[in-house]
DRENPA-3360 file (N, C-alpha, C; in nm, 2 decimals, always signed):
BEGIN
1 = RCPNLAVA = +0.54/+1.83/-0.35/+0.40/+1.79/-0.33/+0.39/+1.66/-0.25 ~ +0.32/+1.67/-0.14/+0.30/+1.55/-0.06/+0.15/+1.55/-0.01 ~ +0.09/+1.43/-0.01/-0.05/+1.43/+0.03/-0.08/+1.48/+0.17 ~ +0.01/+1.46/+0.26/-0.01/+1.52/+0.40/+0.12/+1.52/+0.47 ~ +0.12/+1.58/+0.60/+0.24/+1.59/+0.67/+0.30/+1.46/+0.71 ~ +0.22/+1.35/+0.73/+0.27/+1.22/+0.77/+0.36/+1.17/+0.66 ~ +0.32/+1.18/+0.53/+0.39/+1.14/+0.42/+0.52/+1.22/+0.41 ~ +0.51/+1.35/+0.42/+0.63/+1.44/+0.41/+0.73/+1.40/+0.52;
9 = AAAAIRVR = +0.69/+1.37/+0.64/+0.78/+1.34/+0.75/+0.84/+1.20/+0.72 ~ +0.76/+1.11/+0.68/+0.82/+0.97/+0.65/+0.92/+0.98/+0.54 ~ +0.89/+1.06/+0.43/+0.99/+1.07/+0.32/+1.12/+1.13/+0.37 ~ +1.10/+1.24/+0.45/+1.22/+1.31/+0.50/+1.31/+1.22/+0.59 ~ +1.25/+1.14/+0.67/+1.32/+1.05/+0.76/+1.39/+0.94/+0.69 ~ +1.31/+0.87/+0.60/+1.36/+0.74/+0.54/+1.46/+0.77/+0.43 ~ +1.45/+0.89/+0.36/+1.54/+0.92/+0.26/+1.68/+0.92/+0.31 ~ +1.70/+0.96/+0.44/+1.83/+0.97/+0.50/+1.89/+0.83/+0.52;
17 = AMPSLSSS = +1.81/+0.73/+0.52/+1.86/+0.59/+0.54/+1.90/+0.52/+0.41 ~ +1.87/+0.58/+0.30/+1.91/+0.52/+0.17/+2.06/+0.55/+0.15 ~ +2.14/+0.44/+0.13/+2.28/+0.45/+0.11/+2.32/+0.55/+0.00 ~ +2.25/+0.55/-0.11/+2.28/+0.63/-0.22/+2.26/+0.78/-0.19 ~ +2.17/+0.80/-0.09/+2.14/+0.94/-0.06/+2.20/+0.99/+0.06 ~ +2.26/+0.90/+0.14/+2.32/+0.95/+0.27/+2.46/+1.00/+0.24 ~ +2.49/+1.12/+0.27/+2.62/+1.18/+0.25/+2.64/+1.30/+0.34 ~ +2.76/+1.32/+0.38/+2.79/+1.44/+0.46/+2.78/+1.57/+0.39;
25 = SSSTSNVL = +2.78/+1.56/+0.26/+2.77/+1.68/+0.17/+2.63/+1.71/+0.13 ~ +2.57/+1.82/+0.16/+2.44/+1.85/+0.13/+2.41/+1.86/-0.02 ~ +2.52/+1.89/-0.10/+2.50/+1.91/-0.24/+2.48/+1.77/-0.31 ~ +2.52/+1.66/-0.24/+2.50/+1.53/-0.31/+2.40/+1.44/-0.23 ~ +2.34/+1.49/-0.12/+2.26/+1.41/-0.04/+2.12/+1.38/-0.11 ~ +2.09/+1.46/-0.21/+1.96/+1.44/-0.27/+1.97/+1.40/-0.42 ~ +2.07/+1.32/-0.45/+2.10/+1.28/-0.59/+2.07/+1.13/-0.61 ~ +1.99/+1.10/-0.71/+1.96/+0.96/-0.75/+2.04/+0.93/-0.88;
33 = HLSSGFYL = +2.09/+0.81/-0.89/+2.18/+0.77/-1.00/+2.10/+0.69/-1.10 ~ +2.09/+0.74/-1.22/+2.02/+0.67/-1.33/+2.08/+0.53/-1.36 ~ +2.21/+0.52/-1.34/+2.28/+0.39/-1.37/+2.23/+0.28/-1.27 ~ +2.17/+0.32/-1.15/+2.12/+0.23/-1.06/+1.97/+0.23/-1.07 ~ +1.92/+0.20/-1.19/+1.78/+0.20/-1.22/+1.72/+0.07/-1.25 ~ +1.59/+0.05/-1.23/+1.52/-0.08/-1.26/+1.39/-0.04/-1.33 ~ +1.36/-0.11/-1.44/+1.24/-0.07/-1.51/+1.14/-0.19/-1.52 ~ +1.02/-0.15/-1.53/+0.91/-0.25/-1.55/+0.83/-0.20/-1.67;
41 = LNPDGDLV = +0.85/-0.26/-1.79/+0.80/-0.21/-1.91/+0.70/-0.31/-1.97 ~ +0.58/-0.25/-1.99/+0.47/-0.32/-2.06/+0.44/-0.46/-1.99 ~ +0.42/-0.46/-1.86/+0.40/-0.59/-1.79/+0.28/-0.67/-1.84 ~ +0.17/-0.60/-1.88/+0.05/-0.66/-1.93/+0.06/-0.71/-2.07 ~ +0.16/-0.67/-2.14/+0.18/-0.71/-2.28/+0.09/-0.65/-2.39 ~ +0.02/-0.55/-2.35/-0.07/-0.49/-2.45/-0.03/-0.35/-2.50 ~ +0.09/-0.30/-2.45/+0.14/-0.17/-2.49/+0.26/-0.20/-2.58 ~ +0.24/-0.26/-2.70/+0.35/-0.31/-2.78/+0.43/-0.20/-2.83;
49 = ATQETFEG = +0.37/-0.09/-2.88/+0.45/+0.02/-2.93/+0.53/+0.09/-2.82 ~ +0.48/+0.10/-2.70/+0.56/+0.16/-2.59/+0.68/+0.07/-2.56 ~ +0.66/-0.06/-2.57/+0.77/-0.15/-2.54/+0.88/-0.13/-2.65 ~ +0.83/-0.12/-2.78/+0.93/-0.10/-2.89/+1.00/+0.03/-2.87 ~ +0.93/+0.13/-2.82/+0.99/+0.26/-2.80/+1.11/+0.26/-2.70 ~ +1.08/+0.19/-2.59/+1.18/+0.21/-2.47/+1.27/+0.09/-2.45 ~ +1.23/-0.03/-2.50/+1.31/-0.15/-2.47/+1.46/-0.14/-2.50 ~ +1.49/-0.09/-2.63/+1.63/-0.08/-2.67/+1.70/+0.03/-2.59;
57 = LLKQGLGL = +1.63/+0.14/-2.56/+1.69/+0.25/-2.48/+1.73/+0.20/-2.34 ~ +1.63/+0.13/-2.27/+1.66/+0.09/-2.14/+1.76/-0.02/-2.12 ~ +1.75/-0.12/-2.22/+1.84/-0.23/-2.21/+1.98/-0.20/-2.26 ~ +1.99/-0.16/-2.39/+2.12/-0.14/-2.45/+2.17/+0.00/-2.43 ~ +2.08/+0.10/-2.44/+2.12/+0.24/-2.43/+2.17/+0.27/-2.29 ~ +2.09/+0.24/-2.19/+2.13/+0.27/-2.05/+2.18/+0.15/-1.97 ~ +2.16/+0.03/-2.02/+2.21/-0.09/-1.95/+2.15/-0.11/-1.82 ~ +2.02/-0.09/-1.81/+1.95/-0.10/-1.68/+1.89/-0.25/-1.67;
65 = QGVCGSKP = +1.87/-0.29/-1.54/+1.81/-0.41/-1.51/+1.66/-0.39/-1.52 ~ +1.58/-0.49/-1.55/+1.44/-0.48/-1.55/+1.36/-0.60/-1.60 ~ +1.23/-0.58/-1.61/+1.14/-0.68/-1.66/+1.06/-0.62/-1.78 ~ +1.05/-0.69/-1.89/+0.99/-0.64/-2.01/+0.89/-0.74/-2.07 ~ +0.77/-0.70/-2.09/+0.67/-0.78/-2.15/+0.61/-0.89/-2.07 ~ +0.64/-0.89/-1.94/+0.58/-1.00/-1.86/+0.56/-0.94/-1.71 ~ +0.47/-1.01/-1.64/+0.44/-0.96/-1.50/+0.55/-1.01/-1.41 ~ +0.60/-0.92/-1.32/+0.70/-0.97/-1.22/+0.62/-1.02/-1.10;
73 = NSRQLTAA = +0.69/-1.10/-1.02/+0.63/-1.15/-0.89/+0.66/-1.04/-0.79 ~ +0.58/-1.03/-0.69/+0.58/-0.92/-0.59/+0.72/-0.92/-0.52 ~ +0.77/-1.04/-0.49/+0.90/-1.04/-0.42/+1.01/-0.97/-0.50 ~ +1.01/-1.01/-0.63/+1.11/-0.95/-0.72/+1.10/-0.80/-0.73 ~ +0.98/-0.75/-0.73/+0.96/-0.60/-0.75/+0.99/-0.53/-0.62 ~ +0.95/-0.59/-0.50/+0.98/-0.52/-0.38/+1.13/-0.52/-0.35 ~ +1.20/-0.62/-0.39/+1.34/-0.63/-0.37/+1.41/-0.52/-0.46 ~ +1.36/-0.51/-0.58/+1.41/-0.40/-0.68/+1.39/-0.26/-0.62;
81 = LQQHDLYL = +1.27/-0.24/-0.57/+1.24/-0.11/-0.51/+1.33/-0.07/-0.40 ~ +1.38/-0.17/-0.33/+1.47/-0.14/-0.21/+1.62/-0.13/-0.25 ~ +1.65/-0.20/-0.36/+1.79/-0.21/-0.40/+1.84/-0.11/-0.50 ~ +1.75/-0.04/-0.57/+1.79/+0.05/-0.68/+1.75/+0.20/-0.64 ~ +1.82/+0.29/-0.71/+1.80/+0.43/-0.69/+1.67/+0.48/-0.76 ~ +1.64/+0.42/-0.88/+1.53/+0.47/-0.96/+1.45/+0.35/-1.01 ~ +1.32/+0.37/-1.01/+1.22/+0.27/-1.06/+1.14/+0.34/-1.18 ~ +1.16/+0.28/-1.30/+1.09/+0.34/-1.42/+0.98/+0.24/-1.46;
89 = YFGHGGGE = +0.85/+0.29/-1.45/+0.74/+0.21/-1.47/+0.66/+0.26/-1.60 ~ +0.64/+0.17/-1.69/+0.57/+0.20/-1.81/+0.46/+0.09/-1.83 ~ +0.34/+0.12/-1.77/+0.23/+0.03/-1.78/+0.10/+0.09/-1.74 ~ +0.01/+0.02/-1.69/-0.12/+0.07/-1.65/-0.12/+0.11/-1.50 ~ -0.19/+0.22/-1.47/-0.20/+0.26/-1.33/-0.06/+0.29/-1.27 ~ -0.05/+0.27/-1.14/+0.07/+0.30/-1.06/+0.15/+0.18/-1.03 ~ +0.11/+0.06/-1.09/+0.18/-0.06/-1.06/+0.14/-0.13/-0.93 ~ +0.03/-0.08/-0.87/-0.02/-0.14/-0.75/-0.07/-0.29/-0.77;
97 = QYVPLAAL = -0.10/-0.32/-0.89/-0.15/-0.46/-0.92/-0.04/-0.56/-0.91 ~ +0.08/-0.52/-0.90/+0.20/-0.61/-0.89/+0.26/-0.61/-0.75 ~ +0.23/-0.51/-0.67/+0.28/-0.51/-0.53/+0.16/-0.45/-0.45 ~ +0.10/-0.53/-0.36/-0.01/-0.48/-0.28/+0.03/-0.35/-0.20 ~ -0.05/-0.25/-0.20/-0.02/-0.12/-0.14/+0.02/-0.14/+0.01 ~ -0.05/-0.23/+0.08/-0.02/-0.25/+0.22/+0.13/-0.30/+0.24 ~ +0.17/-0.39/+0.15/+0.31/-0.44/+0.15/+0.41/-0.33/+0.11 ~ +0.37/-0.25/+0.02/+0.45/-0.14/-0.03/+0.48/-0.04/+0.08;
105 = KRLNKCSG = +0.38/-0.01/+0.16/+0.39/+0.09/+0.27/+0.49/+0.04/+0.38 ~ +0.50/-0.09/+0.39/+0.59/-0.15/+0.50/+0.73/-0.16/+0.46 ~ +0.77/-0.12/+0.34/+0.91/-0.13/+0.30/+0.99/-0.03/+0.38 ~ +1.12/-0.07/+0.41/+1.21/+0.01/+0.48/+1.26/+0.13/+0.40 ~ +1.27/+0.11/+0.27/+1.31/+0.22/+0.18/+1.25/+0.19/+0.04 ~ +1.25/+0.29/-0.04/+1.19/+0.28/-0.17/+1.27/+0.37/-0.27 ~ +1.29/+0.32/-0.39/+1.36/+0.40/-0.49/+1.27/+0.52/-0.54 ~ +1.34/+0.62/-0.59/+1.27/+0.73/-0.66/+1.20/+0.67/-0.78;
113 = SLLMGCSS = +1.08/+0.72/-0.82/+1.00/+0.65/-0.92/+0.95/+0.75/-1.03 ~ +0.95/+0.69/-1.15/+0.88/+0.75/-1.27/+0.77/+0.66/-1.31 ~ +0.65/+0.70/-1.27/+0.53/+0.62/-1.29/+0.44/+0.67/-1.41 ~ +0.45/+0.61/-1.52/+0.39/+0.66/-1.64/+0.25/+0.61/-1.68 ~ +0.19/+0.54/-1.58/+0.06/+0.49/-1.60/-0.05/+0.59/-1.58 ~ -0.17/+0.56/-1.63/-0.29/+0.65/-1.61/-0.32/+0.67/-1.46 ~ -0.34/+0.79/-1.42/-0.38/+0.83/-1.28/-0.29/+0.76/-1.18 ~ -0.16/+0.75/-1.21/-0.07/+0.69/-1.11/-0.05/+0.78/-0.99;
121 = GRLRKRGV = -0.07/+0.91/-1.01/-0.05/+1.00/-0.90/-0.18/+1.05/-0.84 ~ -0.29/+0.99/-0.88/-0.42/+1.04/-0.83/-0.45/+0.99/-0.69 ~ -0.50/+1.07/-0.60/-0.55/+1.04/-0.47/-0.70/+1.03/-0.47 ~ -0.75/+0.92/-0.42/-0.90/+0.89/-0.42/-0.96/+0.92/-0.29 ~ -1.07/+0.98/-0.28/-1.14/+1.02/-0.16/-1.19/+0.89/-0.09 ~ -1.18/+0.88/+0.04/-1.24/+0.77/+0.12/-1.34/+0.82/+0.22 ~ -1.43/+0.90/+0.18/-1.53/+0.95/+0.27/-1.47/+1.04/+0.38 ~ -1.49/+1.01/+0.50/-1.44/+1.09/+0.61/-1.29/+1.06/+0.64;
129 = YESDGAIW = -1.24/+0.95/+0.58/-1.10/+0.91/+0.60/-1.01/+0.98/+0.50 ~ -0.88/+0.96/+0.53/-0.78/+1.02/+0.44/-0.79/+0.97/+0.30 ~ -0.76/+1.05/+0.20/-0.75/+1.00/+0.07/-0.64/+0.90/+0.05 ~ -0.65/+0.82/-0.05/-0.55/+0.71/-0.06/-0.52/+0.69/-0.21 ~ -0.40/+0.63/-0.24/-0.36/+0.61/-0.37/-0.23/+0.54/-0.38 ~ -0.19/+0.49/-0.49/-0.06/+0.42/-0.51/+0.06/+0.51/-0.47 ~ +0.05/+0.64/-0.52/+0.16/+0.73/-0.49/+0.18/+0.75/-0.34 ~ +0.08/+0.75/-0.27/+0.09/+0.76/-0.12/+0.17/+0.65/-0.06;
137 = AYLMAGCP = +0.15/+0.53/-0.11/+0.22/+0.41/-0.06/+0.37/+0.42/-0.10 ~ +0.40/+0.47/-0.22/+0.54/+0.48/-0.25/+0.61/+0.58/-0.16 ~ +0.54/+0.69/-0.13/+0.60/+0.79/-0.04/+0.62/+0.75/+0.10 ~ +0.52/+0.67/+0.15/+0.52/+0.62/+0.28/+0.63/+0.52/+0.30 ~ +0.67/+0.45/+0.19/+0.77/+0.35/+0.19/+0.91/+0.42/+0.19 ~ +0.92/+0.55/+0.17/+1.04/+0.62/+0.17/+1.09/+0.67/+0.03 ~ +1.00/+0.66/-0.07/+1.04/+0.71/-0.20/+1.07/+0.86/-0.19 ~ +1.20/+0.90/-0.23/+1.23/+1.04/-0.21/+1.16/+1.14/-0.30;
145 = AAVANLWD = +1.13/+1.09/-0.42/+1.06/+1.17/-0.52/+1.00/+1.08/-0.63 ~ +0.88/+1.12/-0.67/+0.81/+1.04/-0.77/+0.75/+1.13/-0.87 ~ +0.75/+1.09/-1.00/+0.68/+1.16/-1.11/+0.56/+1.07/-1.15 ~ +0.44/+1.13/-1.14/+0.32/+1.05/-1.17/+0.21/+1.13/-1.23 ~ +0.11/+1.07/-1.29/+0.01/+1.14/-1.36/-0.12/+1.15/-1.27 ~ -0.18/+1.27/-1.27/-0.29/+1.30/-1.19/-0.42/+1.24/-1.26 ~ -0.42/+1.22/-1.39/-0.54/+1.17/-1.46/-0.50/+1.08/-1.57 ~ -0.60/+1.03/-1.64/-0.57/+0.94/-1.75/-0.50/+1.01/-1.87;
153 = VTDRDSDR = -0.41/+0.94/-1.93/-0.33/+1.00/-2.04/-0.32/+0.90/-2.16 ~ -0.29/+0.96/-2.28/-0.27/+0.88/-2.40/-0.13/+0.82/-2.40 ~ -0.12/+0.70/-2.45/+0.01/+0.63/-2.45/+0.11/+0.71/-2.54 ~ +0.07/+0.77/-2.65/+0.16/+0.84/-2.74/+0.22/+0.96/-2.67 ~ +0.14/+1.04/-2.62/+0.19/+1.16/-2.55/+0.27/+1.13/-2.43 ~ +0.22/+1.03/-2.35/+0.30/+0.99/-2.24/+0.43/+0.94/-2.27 ~ +0.45/+0.87/-2.38/+0.58/+0.82/-2.43/+0.67/+0.94/-2.47 ~ +0.61/+1.03/-2.53/+0.69/+1.15/-2.57/+0.74/+1.22/-2.45;
161 = FAQSVLQS = +0.65/+1.24/-2.35/+0.69/+1.30/-2.22/+0.81/+1.22/-2.16 ~ +0.79/+1.09/-2.15/+0.89/+1.01/-2.08/+1.02/+1.01/-2.16 ~ +1.02/+1.01/-2.29/+1.14/+1.03/-2.37/+1.21/+1.16/-2.34 ~ +1.14/+1.26/-2.32/+1.20/+1.39/-2.30/+1.26/+1.39/-2.16 ~ +1.19/+1.34/-2.06/+1.25/+1.33/-1.92/+1.38/+1.25/-1.92 ~ +1.38/+1.13/-1.99/+1.50/+1.05/-1.99/+1.61/+1.12/-2.07 ~ +1.58/+1.20/-2.17/+1.68/+1.27/-2.24/+1.74/+1.38/-2.14 ~ +1.66/+1.44/-2.06/+1.71/+1.54/-1.97/+1.80/+1.47/-1.87;
169 = WTASSISD = +1.76/+1.35/-1.82/+1.84/+1.28/-1.72/+1.97/+1.23/-1.78 ~ +1.97/+1.19/-1.91/+2.09/+1.14/-1.97/+2.18/+1.25/-2.03 ~ +2.12/+1.37/-2.05/+2.18/+1.49/-2.11/+2.24/+1.45/-2.25 ~ +2.16/+1.37/-2.32/+2.20/+1.33/-2.46/+2.07/+1.30/-2.53 ~ +2.08/+1.29/-2.66/+1.96/+1.27/-2.75/+1.92/+1.12/-2.73 ~ +1.79/+1.10/-2.75/+1.74/+0.97/-2.74/+1.78/+0.89/-2.86 ~ +1.82/+0.76/-2.84/+1.87/+0.68/-2.95/+1.76/+0.64/-3.05 ~ +1.81/+0.58/-3.16/+1.71/+0.55/-3.26/+1.61/+0.44/-3.22;
177 = SADEGCNA = +1.65/+0.37/-3.11/+1.55/+0.27/-3.06/+1.43/+0.33/-3.00 ~ +1.43/+0.46/-2.97/+1.32/+0.53/-2.91/+1.25/+0.62/-3.01 ~ +1.28/+0.61/-3.13/+1.23/+0.71/-3.23/+1.08/+0.69/-3.26 ~ +1.03/+0.56/-3.25/+0.90/+0.53/-3.30/+0.79/+0.60/-3.22 ~ +0.82/+0.64/-3.10/+0.71/+0.70/-3.01/+0.66/+0.83/-3.06 ~ +0.74/+0.91/-3.14/+0.69/+1.04/-3.19/+0.63/+1.03/-3.33 ~ +0.61/+0.91/-3.38/+0.56/+0.91/-3.52/+0.42/+0.84/-3.53 ~ +0.35/+0.84/-3.42/+0.21/+0.78/-3.43/+0.11/+0.89/-3.42;
185 = DEGGMSRK = -0.01/+0.85/-3.47/-0.12/+0.95/-3.46/-0.18/+0.95/-3.32 ~ -0.24/+1.07/-3.28/-0.30/+1.08/-3.15/-0.42/+1.00/-3.14 ~ -0.44/+0.94/-3.02/-0.56/+0.85/-3.00/-0.65/+0.90/-2.90 ~ -0.71/+0.80/-2.82/-0.81/+0.83/-2.72/-0.75/+0.89/-2.59 ~ -0.83/+0.88/-2.48/-0.79/+0.94/-2.36/-0.74/+0.84/-2.26 ~ -0.69/+0.72/-2.30/-0.64/+0.63/-2.21/-0.52/+0.56/-2.27 ~ -0.44/+0.49/-2.18/-0.32/+0.42/-2.23/-0.37/+0.29/-2.29 ~ -0.39/+0.29/-2.42/-0.43/+0.17/-2.49/-0.33/+0.13/-2.59;
193 = PRSNKDDS = -0.33/+0.00/-2.63/-0.23/-0.04/-2.73/-0.26/+0.04/-2.86 ~ -0.15/+0.11/-2.91/-0.17/+0.19/-3.03/-0.15/+0.10/-3.16 ~ -0.21/+0.15/-3.27/-0.19/+0.08/-3.39/-0.06/+0.11/-3.46 ~ -0.02/+0.03/-3.56/+0.10/+0.05/-3.63/+0.09/+0.15/-3.74 ~ -0.02/+0.22/-3.75/-0.05/+0.32/-3.85/+0.06/+0.43/-3.85 ~ +0.12/+0.46/-3.96/+0.22/+0.56/-3.97/+0.16/+0.70/-3.98 ~ +0.24/+0.80/-3.93/+0.20/+0.93/-3.93/+0.32/+1.02/-3.95 ~ +0.32/+1.11/-4.05/+0.44/+1.19/-4.07/+0.45/+1.31/-3.98;
201 = RRAPGCGQ = +0.34/+1.34/-3.91/+0.34/+1.46/-3.81/+0.42/+1.42/-3.69 ~ +0.49/+1.52/-3.63/+0.57/+1.50/-3.51/+0.51/+1.60/-3.41 ~ +0.53/+1.56/-3.28/+0.49/+1.64/-3.17/+0.58/+1.76/-3.15 ~ +0.53/+1.87/-3.09/+0.61/+1.98/-3.06/+0.73/+1.93/-2.97 ~ +0.85/+1.97/-3.00/+0.96/+1.93/-2.92/+1.03/+1.81/-2.98 ~ +0.98/+1.75/-3.09/+1.04/+1.63/-3.15/+1.11/+1.68/-3.28 ~ +1.24/+1.64/-3.29/+1.32/+1.68/-3.40/+1.31/+1.57/-3.51 ~ +1.41/+1.57/-3.60/+1.41/+1.47/-3.71/+1.43/+1.34/-3.65;
209 = NGSVSNST = +1.37/+1.23/-3.72/+1.37/+1.10/-3.68/+1.30/+1.08/-3.54 ~ +1.22/+1.18/-3.50/+1.14/+1.16/-3.38/+1.21/+1.18/-3.25 ~ +1.34/+1.22/-3.26/+1.41/+1.24/-3.13/+1.36/+1.37/-3.06 ~ +1.36/+1.37/-2.93/+1.31/+1.48/-2.86/+1.42/+1.58/-2.85 ~ +1.39/+1.71/-2.89/+1.49/+1.81/-2.91/+1.48/+1.93/-2.82 ~ +1.39/+1.91/-2.71/+1.38/+2.03/-2.62/+1.51/+2.05/-2.54 ~ +1.54/+2.17/-2.51/+1.67/+2.20/-2.44/+1.66/+2.16/-2.29 ~ +1.77/+2.11/-2.24/+1.78/+2.06/-2.10/+1.86/+2.16/-2.02;
217 = SCCSNSLT = +1.90/+2.27/-2.08/+1.99/+2.37/-2.01/+1.92/+2.43/-1.89 ~ +1.79/+2.44/-1.89/+1.71/+2.50/-1.79/+1.71/+2.42/-1.66 ~ +1.74/+2.29/-1.67/+1.72/+2.20/-1.55/+1.85/+2.12/-1.52 ~ +1.96/+2.14/-1.60/+2.08/+2.06/-1.57/+2.18/+2.15/-1.50 ~ +2.27/+2.08/-1.42/+2.38/+2.15/-1.35/+2.51/+2.10/-1.41 ~ +2.58/+2.18/-1.49/+2.70/+2.14/-1.56/+2.81/+2.11/-1.46 ~ +2.81/+2.17/-1.34/+2.91/+2.14/-1.24/+2.90/+2.01/-1.18 ~ +2.78/+1.96/-1.15/+2.77/+1.83/-1.08/+2.72/+1.72/-1.17;
225 = GTVDVSAA = +2.68/+1.76/-1.29/+2.63/+1.66/-1.39/+2.49/+1.60/-1.35 ~ +2.41/+1.68/-1.27/+2.28/+1.64/-1.23/+2.17/+1.72/-1.29 ~ +2.05/+1.66/-1.28/+1.93/+1.73/-1.34/+1.82/+1.73/-1.23 ~ +1.76/+1.85/-1.21/+1.66/+1.86/-1.11/+1.53/+1.79/-1.17 ~ +1.47/+1.70/-1.09/+1.36/+1.62/-1.13/+1.24/+1.71/-1.17 ~ +1.20/+1.81/-1.09/+1.09/+1.89/-1.12/+1.11/+1.98/-1.24 ~ +1.23/+2.03/-1.26/+1.26/+2.11/-1.37/+1.25/+2.03/-1.50 ~ +1.30/+1.91/-1.50/+1.29/+1.82/-1.61/+1.15/+1.79/-1.65;
233 = VAASRQAC = +1.06/+1.77/-1.55/+0.92/+1.75/-1.58/+0.86/+1.87/-1.64 ~ +0.89/+1.99/-1.59/+0.83/+2.11/-1.64/+0.87/+2.13/-1.78 ~ +1.00/+2.11/-1.82/+1.04/+2.13/-1.95/+0.99/+2.02/-2.05 ~ +0.97/+1.90/-2.00/+0.92/+1.79/-2.09/+0.78/+1.80/-2.12 ~ +0.70/+1.88/-2.06/+0.56/+1.89/-2.09/+0.54/+1.94/-2.23 ~ +0.63/+2.02/-2.28/+0.62/+2.08/-2.41/+0.65/+1.97/-2.52 ~ +0.70/+1.86/-2.49/+0.72/+1.75/-2.59/+0.59/+1.69/-2.63 ~ +0.49/+1.71/-2.55/+0.36/+1.65/-2.58/+0.28/+1.73/-2.69;
241 = RLPSLIGA = +0.20/+1.66/-2.76/+0.11/+1.74/-2.86/+0.01/+1.82/-2.78 ~ -0.03/+1.76/-2.67/-0.13/+1.83/-2.59/-0.07/+1.87/-2.45 ~ +0.02/+1.97/-2.45/+0.10/+2.00/-2.33/+0.01/+2.04/-2.21 ~ -0.10/+2.11/-2.24/-0.19/+2.15/-2.13/-0.29/+2.05/-2.09 ~ -0.29/+1.93/-2.15/-0.38/+1.83/-2.11/-0.30/+1.70/-2.07 ~ -0.22/+1.65/-2.16/-0.15/+1.53/-2.12/-0.02/+1.57/-2.05 ~ +0.05/+1.67/-2.09/+0.17/+1.72/-2.03/+0.14/+1.77/-1.89 ~ +0.03/+1.83/-1.87/+0.00/+1.89/-1.73/-0.04/+1.78/-1.63;
249 = AAVCYGLP = -0.07/+1.66/-1.68/-0.10/+1.55/-1.59/+0.01/+1.50/-1.50 ~ +0.13/+1.52/-1.55/+0.25/+1.47/-1.48/+0.29/+1.58/-1.37 ~ +0.31/+1.53/-1.25/+0.35/+1.62/-1.14/+0.46/+1.54/-1.06 ~ +0.52/+1.62/-0.97/+0.63/+1.56/-0.89/+0.58/+1.56/-0.74 ~ +0.60/+1.44/-0.68/+0.57/+1.43/-0.54/+0.70/+1.41/-0.47 ~ +0.70/+1.44/-0.34/+0.82/+1.41/-0.26/+0.91/+1.53/-0.23 ~ +1.04/+1.50/-0.22/+1.13/+1.61/-0.18/+1.21/+1.65/-0.30 ~ +1.27/+1.78/-0.30/+1.35/+1.82/-0.41/+1.47/+1.73/-0.43;
257 = TKVAGPGQ = +1.48/+1.67/-0.55/+1.57/+1.57/-0.58/+1.63/+1.59/-0.72 ~ +1.76/+1.55/-0.73/+1.83/+1.55/-0.86/+1.86/+1.41/-0.91 ~ +1.88/+1.40/-1.04/+1.92/+1.27/-1.10/+2.05/+1.29/-1.17 ~ +2.14/+1.20/-1.15/+2.27/+1.19/-1.21/+2.26/+1.09/-1.33 ~ +2.31/+1.14/-1.45/+2.31/+1.05/-1.56/+2.41/+0.94/-1.56 ~ +2.41/+0.85/-1.66/+2.50/+0.74/-1.66/+2.65/+0.79/-1.66 ~ +2.73/+0.72/-1.58/+2.87/+0.76/-1.57/+2.90/+0.86/-1.46 ~ +2.79/+0.92/-1.40/+2.81/+1.02/-1.29/+2.83/+0.95/-1.16;
% end
């Protein structure tokens, strides 16, 4: 899925310039490495439960670099987007409030992205001009593939979805540090700070202790140790309590791409 031919052409040309993606072998030329990931988690400081859900997983579990609970400066973020294979964003919107879209479009290359904010993948009409949005800027910068939401989502279901995608990418169960996300009651229609109220119900796809239990066999390649991004997204929609509403918001933009888990 690309907004127009200009974005598709830019993505196809610039992805070849990324060191991690340039290879003489076509079987490895579209692989992003999760170990070369950078995260921006709860930069506004109001998604406390989301931070509790993913902080331990991203820091200790996967050993990724990133910023948690504070706003990054634009130089730091633009440098990270150019130096890493993957960018994991857990906040509001598409992160355009931290990097101006005009500056983002001018980057020579950009990492593959998981943008879990509300409407991070939405394109807004500009009258007689081309539609515009944060996701367009990422693709124009050379982002090979991006997962983003077409409309507003709840933080609880969005966290369940992201847990399932990360589980697919790591080909292992989510650690106890990410268990809290499946034990909260369903809320409103936007990513707002959730309460600490306990709830014994679990979302479809969540096993004991809240771990996501959906199978990843449909999207993983046992020979190469990689997972197809779009297949992981499709499978992870069922981890949401509202798969046809919140799960369906997540779509893939860009080129067919695979993710290699830690150690690959």
